ROVEX-410715 format. One record per residue (C-alpha): x, y, z negated; residue number from 1; residue in three letters. Coordinates in steps of 0.1 Angstrom, whole numbers, m for minus. Example, Ala and Ser with C-alpha at 12.3 -4.5 7.8 and 13.67 -1.06 7.14 Angstrom:
# residues 2
LODO,px,py,pz,k,r
LODO,123,m45,m78,1,ala .
LODO,137,m11,m71,2,ser .
//
This chain:
# residues 292
LODO,px,py,pz,k,r
LODO,m99,m571,m198,1,met .
LODO,m117,m536,m191,2,ser .
LODO,m134,m532,m155,3,gln .
LODO,m118,m507,m132,4,pro .
LODO,m136,m472,m130,5,pro .
LODO,m162,m470,m104,6,asp .
LODO,m148,m442,m78,7,asp .
LODO,m185,m432,m70,8,asn .
LODO,m188,m424,m106,9,asp .
LODO,m158,m405,m109,10,glu .
LODO,m167,m383,m80,11,leu .
LODO,m204,m377,m92,12,glu .
LODO,m188,m363,m126,13,arg .
LODO,m163,m344,m108,14,ala .
LODO,m190,m327,m85,15,leu .
LODO,m213,m321,m114,16,arg .
LODO,m184,m304,m133,17,arg .
LODO,m178,m280,m100,18,met .
LODO,m214,m274,m95,19,glu .
LODO,m218,m264,m131,20,gly .
LODO,m187,m238,m131,21,glu .
LODO,m190,m224,m97,22,phe .
LODO,m226,m228,m86,23,gly .
LODO,m243,m250,m60,24,pro .
LODO,m223,m250,m25,25,arg .
LODO,m238,m232,4,26,arg .
LODO,m248,m249,35,27,pro .
LODO,m229,m241,68,28,arg .
LODO,m248,m216,89,29,glu .
LODO,m264,m226,123,30,gly .
LODO,m281,m256,136,31,ala .
LODO,m264,m292,135,32,glu .
LODO,m251,m304,169,33,gly .
LODO,m227,m329,183,34,pro .
LODO,m194,m329,169,35,gly .
LODO,m207,m307,138,36,gln .
LODO,m206,m321,103,37,pro .
LODO,m240,m327,87,38,gly .
LODO,m247,m327,50,39,pro .
LODO,m222,m341,28,40,gly .
LODO,m225,m372,5,41,pro .
LODO,m254,m375,m21,42,thr .
LODO,m253,m380,m56,43,tyr .
LODO,m276,m382,m87,44,gly .
LODO,m308,m370,m77,45,asp .
LODO,m301,m373,m40,46,ala .
LODO,m299,m338,m36,47,arg .
LODO,m272,m334,m6,48,pro .
LODO,m239,m317,m13,49,ile .
LODO,m240,m292,19,50,pro .
LODO,m206,m283,36,51,thr .
LODO,m194,m249,24,52,pro .
LODO,m186,m220,50,53,arg .
LODO,m156,m205,46,54,val .
LODO,m155,m168,52,55,arg .
LODO,m125,m143,54,56,ala .
LODO,m135,m118,28,57,gln .
LODO,m102,m113,14,58,gly .
LODO,m77,m87,27,59,leu .
LODO,m80,m72,64,60,pro .
LODO,m60,m88,91,61,ser .
LODO,m47,m57,99,62,thr .
LODO,m14,m58,123,63,arg .
LODO,11,m31,111,64,pro .
LODO,11,m7,141,65,arg .
LODO,13,26,122,66,ala .
LODO,45,13,104,67,val .
LODO,64,8,135,68,trp .
LODO,50,42,151,69,ala .
LODO,66,58,120,70,ile .
LODO,98,39,120,71,leu .
LODO,104,47,159,72,trp .
LODO,95,83,153,73,ala .
LODO,120,86,123,74,ile .
LODO,146,68,144,75,gly .
LODO,142,88,175,76,leu .
LODO,141,121,156,77,ile .
LODO,176,112,136,78,tyr .
LODO,191,104,172,79,val .
LODO,177,140,184,80,val .
LODO,195,155,151,81,ser .
LODO,226,138,156,82,cys .
LODO,230,147,191,83,leu .
LODO,223,186,184,84,leu .
LODO,246,182,157,85,ser .
LODO,276,164,177,86,gly .
LODO,278,137,151,87,ser .
LODO,258,103,147,88,leu .
LODO,269,99,111,89,val .
LODO,259,132,94,90,gln .
LODO,236,160,112,91,pro .
LODO,245,192,104,92,asp .
LODO,223,213,78,93,leu .
LODO,215,241,100,94,pro .
LODO,201,215,127,95,val .
LODO,180,198,101,96,leu .
LODO,167,231,89,97,ile .
LODO,159,239,126,98,leu .
LODO,139,206,130,99,leu .
LODO,121,210,99,100,gly .
LODO,138,204,65,101,ala .
LODO,123,215,36,102,lys .
LODO,135,249,27,103,glu .
LODO,119,270,0,104,asn .
LODO,124,305,13,105,thr .
LODO,108,294,49,106,leu .
LODO,80,275,33,107,ile .
LODO,71,307,9,108,ala .
LODO,72,328,44,109,ala .
LODO,44,305,57,110,gly .
LODO,63,273,74,111,asp .
LODO,40,249,54,112,tyr .
LODO,44,224,83,113,trp .
LODO,79,219,68,114,arg .
LODO,63,198,39,115,leu .
LODO,55,169,66,116,ile .
LODO,83,174,91,117,ser .
LODO,109,172,65,118,ala .
LODO,95,132,57,119,thr .
LODO,108,124,93,120,phe .
LODO,144,142,88,121,leu .
LODO,174,123,71,122,his .
LODO,206,137,61,123,ala .
LODO,230,108,74,124,asn .
LODO,234,74,84,125,leu .
LODO,229,58,51,126,ile .
LODO,200,78,44,127,his .
LODO,182,66,71,128,ile .
LODO,194,30,68,129,phe .
LODO,179,25,32,130,phe .
LODO,147,45,39,131,asn .
LODO,141,25,71,132,gly .
LODO,148,m6,53,133,tyr .
LODO,123,2,23,134,ala .
LODO,98,12,51,135,leu .
LODO,102,m18,69,136,phe .
LODO,99,m40,36,137,ala .
LODO,69,m21,20,138,leu .
LODO,52,m6,49,139,gly .
LODO,35,m38,66,140,pro .
LODO,21,m51,33,141,glu .
LODO,7,m17,26,142,ser .
LODO,m11,m13,60,143,glu .
LODO,m24,m53,58,144,arg .
LODO,m38,m43,24,145,ile .
LODO,m54,m7,31,146,tyr .
LODO,m59,m9,67,147,gly .
LODO,m46,16,93,148,thr .
LODO,m63,45,85,149,gly .
LODO,m63,45,46,150,arg .
LODO,m24,37,51,151,phe .
LODO,m19,65,72,152,leu .
LODO,m36,89,44,153,ala .
LODO,m17,70,17,154,leu .
LODO,18,78,34,155,tyr .
LODO,12,112,45,156,phe .
LODO,m3,124,12,157,leu .
LODO,26,108,m7,158,ala .
LODO,48,124,14,159,gly .
LODO,32,158,11,160,leu .
LODO,31,152,m28,161,gly .
LODO,70,146,m26,162,gly .
LODO,76,178,m7,163,ser .
LODO,54,198,m28,164,val .
LODO,69,186,m60,165,ala .
LODO,102,193,m44,166,ser .
LODO,92,227,m35,167,tyr .
LODO,81,237,m67,168,leu .
LODO,111,224,m89,169,phe .
LODO,140,219,m66,170,ser .
LODO,155,251,m47,171,pro .
LODO,179,229,m27,172,ala .
LODO,170,220,8,173,pro .
LODO,155,183,14,174,ser .
LODO,149,158,41,175,val .
LODO,138,123,39,176,gly .
LODO,110,97,40,177,ala .
LODO,117,86,2,178,ser .
LODO,89,105,m12,179,gly .
LODO,63,88,13,180,ala .
LODO,82,53,4,181,ile .
LODO,78,59,m35,182,phe .
LODO,40,66,m27,183,gly .
LODO,40,30,m10,184,leu .
LODO,51,16,m41,185,ile .
LODO,25,35,m61,186,gly .
LODO,m2,25,m38,187,gly .
LODO,8,m12,m38,188,leu .
LODO,10,m11,m76,189,gly .
LODO,m22,3,m80,190,ile .
LODO,m40,m20,m58,191,phe .
LODO,m23,m50,m73,192,tyr .
LODO,m31,m36,m109,193,tyr .
LODO,m71,m31,m98,194,leu .
LODO,m70,m67,m86,195,ser .
LODO,m54,m85,m113,196,arg .
LODO,m85,m104,m123,197,gln .
LODO,m92,m113,m89,198,ala .
LODO,m54,m123,m79,199,leu .
LODO,m46,m140,m112,200,gly .
LODO,m10,m144,m122,201,glu .
LODO,m2,m133,m87,202,phe .
LODO,m15,m100,m89,203,gly .
LODO,m2,m91,m127,204,arg .
LODO,33,m103,m112,205,ala .
LODO,33,m80,m83,206,gln .
LODO,19,m51,m106,207,thr .
LODO,50,m56,m130,208,gln .
LODO,72,m59,m99,209,ser .
LODO,62,m26,m83,210,met .
LODO,65,m8,m117,211,ala .
LODO,101,m23,m121,212,ala .
LODO,110,m10,m85,213,ile .
LODO,100,25,m93,214,ala .
LODO,116,27,m127,215,met .
LODO,149,13,m113,216,val .
LODO,149,39,m81,217,asn .
LODO,140,68,m105,218,leu .
LODO,166,60,m131,219,ile .
LODO,191,56,m103,220,ile .
LODO,180,90,m89,221,gly .
LODO,182,109,m120,222,phe .
LODO,213,95,m130,223,ala .
LODO,228,110,m94,224,ser .
LODO,215,145,m100,225,ala .
LODO,223,170,m72,226,gly .
LODO,228,143,m47,227,val .
LODO,188,129,m49,228,ile .
LODO,159,148,m47,229,asp .
LODO,143,131,m77,230,asn .
LODO,113,155,m80,231,trp .
LODO,104,142,m45,232,gly .
LODO,107,109,m55,233,his .
LODO,84,114,m88,234,leu .
LODO,61,136,m67,235,gly .
LODO,54,112,m38,236,gly .
LODO,51,81,m64,237,leu .
LODO,24,103,m84,238,leu .
LODO,6,112,m55,239,ala .
LODO,7,76,m42,240,gly .
LODO,m10,61,m73,241,val .
LODO,m38,89,m74,242,val .
LODO,m43,84,m34,243,ala .
LODO,m40,47,m38,244,gly .
LODO,m64,44,m68,245,ala .
LODO,m91,63,m45,246,ala .
LODO,m84,42,m11,247,leu .
LODO,m75,8,m24,248,ala .
LODO,m98,m21,m18,249,pro .
LODO,m115,m34,m50,250,arg .
LODO,m110,m74,m48,251,leu .
LODO,m136,m97,m67,252,ser .
LODO,m146,m133,m66,253,val .
LODO,m177,m143,m58,254,ile .
LODO,m192,m165,m85,255,pro .
LODO,m220,m184,m68,256,asp .
LODO,m197,m200,m42,257,leu .
LODO,m176,m233,m42,258,tyr .
LODO,m147,m230,m34,259,pro .
LODO,m144,m191,m46,260,pro .
LODO,m146,m165,m22,261,val .
LODO,m131,m135,m28,262,ile .
LODO,m149,m103,m14,263,ala .
LODO,m133,m68,m5,264,arg .
LODO,m151,m32,m10,265,arg .
LODO,m140,2,m9,266,phe .
LODO,m152,31,m32,267,leu .
LODO,m177,51,m12,268,pro .
LODO,m161,86,m26,269,trp .
LODO,m124,71,m16,270,gly .
LODO,m119,95,11,271,trp .
LODO,m135,128,m6,272,ala .
LODO,m112,121,m35,273,ala .
LODO,m82,121,m8,274,val .
LODO,m95,153,6,275,leu .
LODO,m96,170,m29,276,ala .
LODO,m60,157,m36,277,leu .
LODO,m48,171,m4,278,ala .
LODO,m63,204,m11,279,leu .
LODO,m51,207,m44,280,ile .
LODO,m16,199,m32,281,leu .
LODO,m16,227,m4,282,ile .
LODO,m33,250,m31,283,ala .
LODO,0,244,m54,284,leu .
LODO,19,255,m24,285,val .
LODO,2,285,m14,286,val .
LODO,m5,298,m48,287,leu .
LODO,29,289,m69,288,leu .
LODO,61,302,m60,289,pro .
LODO,89,275,m51,290,gly .
LODO,118,269,m74,291,ala .
LODO,144,297,m69,292,ala .
//
């Protein structure tokens, strides 16, 4: 009959394998005191196995305050447009244009502010419901990943990109936050794509999910020509991908720690790239005529 395995030998071999793969464990910072764990068990050559210090170097813990502020603003502006129109179901087009809808002739005459104000207006109750739900679903995740400042830059640049594309290629008046929301899809997709090695299968699955969401909604939009501002959606998506590539945090695994720690860094030229994108979008509106 064989002898049962020695638990200490099994533990020693397991620890050696982990040290060989991930490197030595780092000691806990600070002096040892009452109630604090000391060095871990010893093995082999009697070197201590220090207790690792777990650090939060992954995603930021930002609370999604900006998302809620935007949702409240969209809701209040919709109520105002309904009160001015005398209908809670569908605001009148003249009221929407008065409040800042995208209208090509007025933008060409100098009302450039409409490129942003149009993203806070909605055509009817169904329109605001679906856009509000999409922002509620995608916004908090985006703000936590990017941080509040970068989230706002991503959101408004995507909204601007959607309005510029609509101005250049669609003559019809347009309202809605859809372009900005498509930008969030693009921003999340590019973040997960850039972080696919650090996040593993989860990152790859999320990248595929965002790509599928974008494709399905674009197909639905182009199948409903004349009802949905497809150019606004496409422009917002592209602007979101570009802005997201500049602003998204880069995640990497620190190899000399066990358990592994994910570190987060931002590109040093990210804000400069975002400013360049904004200037290019504005120049397109100023220099090119809108769709007739």
